[in-house]
C-alpha positions in Angstrom: 0.0 0.0 0.0 1.4 3.4 -1.0 2.1 5.9 1.8 -0.3 8.8 1.7 1.8 11.9 2.1 0.5 14.6 4.4 0.6 17.8 2.3 -0.8 21.4 2.3 -0.6 24.5 0.1 -1.5 27.6 2.0 -1.6 31.3 0.8 -1.9 34.2 3.2 -2.1 37.7 1.9 -2.2 40.9 3.9 -1.4 44.6 3.2 2.1 43.9 4.6 3.0 40.5 3.1 2.0 37.9 0.5 3.1 34.4 1.7 2.7 31.0 0.1 3.8 27.8 1.9 3.8 24.3 0.4 4.6 21.4 2.7 5.0 17.7 2.6 5.5 16.4 6.1 6.5 13.0 4.7 9.1 14.4 2.4 12.9 14.0 2.1 14.1 17.4 3.3 14.0 19.3 0.0 13.5 23.1 0.2 12.8 26.0 -2.1 13.0 29.2 -0.1 12.6 32.9 -1.1 11.8 35.2 1.9 14.2 38.0 0.9 16.2 37.5 4.2 19.2 35.2 3.6 19.8 34.0 7.1 16.1 33.3 7.6 16.1 31.2 4.4 19.1 29.3 5.9 17.1 28.6 9.1 14.1 27.4 7.2 16.4 25.1 5.2 17.4 23.6 8.5 13.7 22.9 9.3 13.2 21.1 6.0 16.5 19.2 6.1 16.4 18.0 9.7 12.7 17.6 9.9 12.6 15.6 6.6 9.9 18.0 5.4 9.7 19.1 1.8 9.1 22.9 2.1 8.5 25.7 -0.3 8.2 29.2 1.0 7.5 32.2 -1.2 7.4 35.5 0.6 6.9 39.0 -0.7 7.0 41.4 2.3 7.6 45.0 3.2 11.4 44.5 3.7 11.9 48.2 3.0 10.5 48.7 6.5 12.2 45.7 8.2 11.9 41.9 8.4 9.3 41.8 11.2 6.1 41.2 9.2 7.8 38.8 6.8 9.3 36.6 9.5 6.1 36.6 11.7 3.8 35.9 8.7 5.9 33.1 7.4 5.6 31.5 10.9 1.9 32.0 10.8 1.5 30.5 7.4 3.8 27.6 8.1 1.8 26.9 11.2 -1.4 26.9 9.2 0.1 24.6 6.6 1.3 22.1 9.3 -2.1 22.1 11.0 -3.8 21.4 7.6 -1.4 18.7 6.7 -1.6 16.9 10.0 -5.4 16.9 10.0 -7.0 15.2 13.1 -3.6 14.0 14.3 -4.7 10.4 14.4 -1.8 8.0 14.8 0.9 10.6 15.4 3.4 10.4 18.2 2.2 13.9 19.4 5.2 14.8 21.5 8.7 15.5 20.3 11.9 16.7 21.8 15.5 17.3 20.7 18.8 18.6 22.0 21.1 19.9 19.2 24.7 21.2 19.7 26.7 23.4 17.3 30.2 24.0 18.7 29.8 25.9 22.0 26.0 26.3 21.6 23.3 23.8 22.8 19.6 24.2 22.5 16.6 22.1 23.6 13.1 22.2 21.9 10.1 20.3 23.2 6.8 20.3 21.2 3.3 18.9 21.9 0.6 18.8 19.3 -1.8 19.6 22.1 -4.4 21.7 20.2 -3.5 24.5 22.8 -1.2 27.1 21.4 1.6 28.2 23.8 5.2 29.3 23.6 7.9 29.5 26.2 11.2 30.7 24.7 14.4 31.5 26.5 17.2 32.4 24.1 19.6 35.0 25.3 21.1 36.0 21.9 24.6 37.4 22.1 24.0 39.7 19.1 21.1 41.8 17.8 21.6 40.9 14.2 22.8 37.9 12.2 23.4 39.1 8.7 20.2 40.8 7.8 18.2 38.9 10.4 17.0 40.7 13.6 17.4 38.1 16.4 14.3 39.5 18.1 12.2 38.1 15.2 13.0 34.5 16.1 10.4 34.6 18.9 7.9 36.2 16.5 8.3 33.3 14.0 7.8 30.6 16.7 4.9 32.5 18.3 3.2 32.7 14.9 3.9 29.0 14.3 2.6 27.9 17.7 -0.6 30.0 17.5 -1.6 28.5 14.1 -0.2 25.0 14.3 -2.0 24.8 17.7 1.1 23.4 19.5 2.7 23.9 22.8 6.4 24.8 22.2 9.2 25.1 24.7 12.5 26.5 23.4 15.6 26.9 25.5 19.2 27.8 24.5 21.2 26.2 27.2 24.7 27.5 26.2 26.0 29.7 23.4 28.4 32.5 22.8 27.8 33.0 19.1 24.4 34.2 18.0 24.6 32.3 14.6 25.3 29.1 16.5 22.5 29.8 19.1 19.9 30.4 16.4 20.9 27.5 14.2 20.8 25.1 17.2 17.3 26.3 18.0 16.0 25.8 14.4 17.6 22.4 14.1 16.3 21.2 17.4 12.8 22.5 16.4 13.1 20.5 13.2 14.1 17.3 15.0 11.4 17.7 17.6 8.8 18.4 14.9 9.9 15.3 13.0 9.5 13.1 16.2 6.1 14.5 17.1 4.7 14.0 13.6 6.1 10.5 13.1 3.4 7.8 13.0 3.2 5.6 16.0 2.7 2.0 14.8 1.2 1.0 18.2 -1.5 3.7 17.9 -2.5 3.5 14.3 -5.6 5.5 13.7 -5.9 6.5 17.4 -6.1 10.1 18.6 -3.2 10.4 21.1 -5.3 11.9 23.9 -7.6 10.6 26.6 -10.1 13.2 25.6 -10.4 11.6 22.1 -9.6 14.8 20.4 -6.7 17.3 20.0 
C-alpha cells in the first residue's frame, strides 16, 4: 500500500505580506525558499533538512521597513500549513523533543501537538543581528507558528556565545522535535493520542 503523504498548500495575503507555503510532512528534506532574508532562508532550510519535510516558502513582504512582518507571517503561514497537513492527528506520536549542539552552543526544543497554542522561549542571543536577520524576530516566528499549528512549544538555548550558533541550534532542534512528534506511532495506528479523544 502506497504511503499517503501529508501535504498542504497555503496562501496568506495581507497589506504587509504575501506568503505561500507548500509542505509535505512525509518528504525527504527538500527546500525552495525565497523570503528575501538570507539568514532566515538558511534557518528554514534547517527545518526542512532536519525535519525531513519538503518545504517551499515564497514571501513578498515589506522589507523596505524591516523583516518583522515577513518573518512573523511566514511563521503563521507555516503553522497553518502544518495544521492542515496533520489533520485530526490520528496515529501521530504527538510529543517530540531534541537537543542539538553546534560547537559551543546547545539548544533544547520540546513540542506537543496539544491543540492548545503556547510558547515558552528563553534564548539570550549574544548579538542583535545575524546578517540581515534581527534576532528579536525568532520569537515572532515561533509564536506565529505555535498559534496557528496549535502546538505547545518550549525552546531553550542552554549554552552559546555566538548568535549564529545559538539560532541554528534552535531551528535544528525545532526541526528534530517536529519530526519526532509527527512520526506515525505504529502501536497507535488511527488513534487520537489523547484521553479526551480529540486534539
